[in-house]
C-alpha positions in Angstrom: 0.0 0.0 0.1 2.9 2.5 0.8 4.3 1.9 -2.6 1.2 2.8 -4.3 0.8 6.1 -2.2 4.4 6.8 -3.4 3.6 6.1 -7.0 0.5 8.2 -6.8 2.7 11.2 -5.4 5.4 10.9 -8.0 2.8 10.7 -10.7 1.0 13.9 -9.4 4.5 15.6 -9.4 5.2 14.4 -12.7 1.9 15.7 -14.0 2.2 19.0 -12.3 5.9 19.6 -13.9 4.6 18.7 -17.3 1.5 21.1 -17.1 3.7 24.1 -15.6 6.4 23.3 -18.3 4.1 23.5 -21.1 2.4 26.6 -19.7 5.8 28.4 -19.5 6.8 27.0 -23.1 3.7 28.5 -24.6 4.2 31.8 -22.7 7.8 32.0 -23.7 6.9 31.1 -27.5 4.2 33.8 -27.8 6.6 36.5 -26.4 7.5 38.8 -29.3 10.0 40.7 -27.4 12.4 37.8 -27.0 14.9 36.8 -29.7 15.4 33.1 -31.0 18.2 32.5 -28.6 16.5 33.8 -25.7 13.3 31.9 -26.4 15.3 28.6 -26.8 17.3 29.4 -23.6 14.0 29.8 -21.5 12.2 26.7 -23.3 15.2 24.6 -22.2 14.9 26.1 -18.5 11.1 25.5 -18.5 12.0 21.7 -19.2 14.5 21.4 -16.3 12.8 23.3 -13.4 9.5 25.0 -14.5 8.6 26.0 -11.0 11.8 27.9 -10.2 12.3 29.4 -13.6 8.8 30.5 -14.2 9.1 32.9 -11.3 12.4 34.2 -12.8 10.8 34.6 -16.3 8.0 36.3 -14.9 10.2 38.8 -12.9 12.3 39.5 -16.2 9.4 40.0 -18.3 7.2 42.3 -16.0 
């Protein structure tokens, strides 16, 4: 039973990671003020740690 709970928690973390990364990816892709190199840099960061870099991206853009 403990193993099932651990897998469920890991699954929820993975889903949250994927959803936030896709949200950040779309926001970066639609940003017209960034050049292609900056967009690629932010998109890569979105795949690594989306929670941390989403905050840094929002502070930089706003």
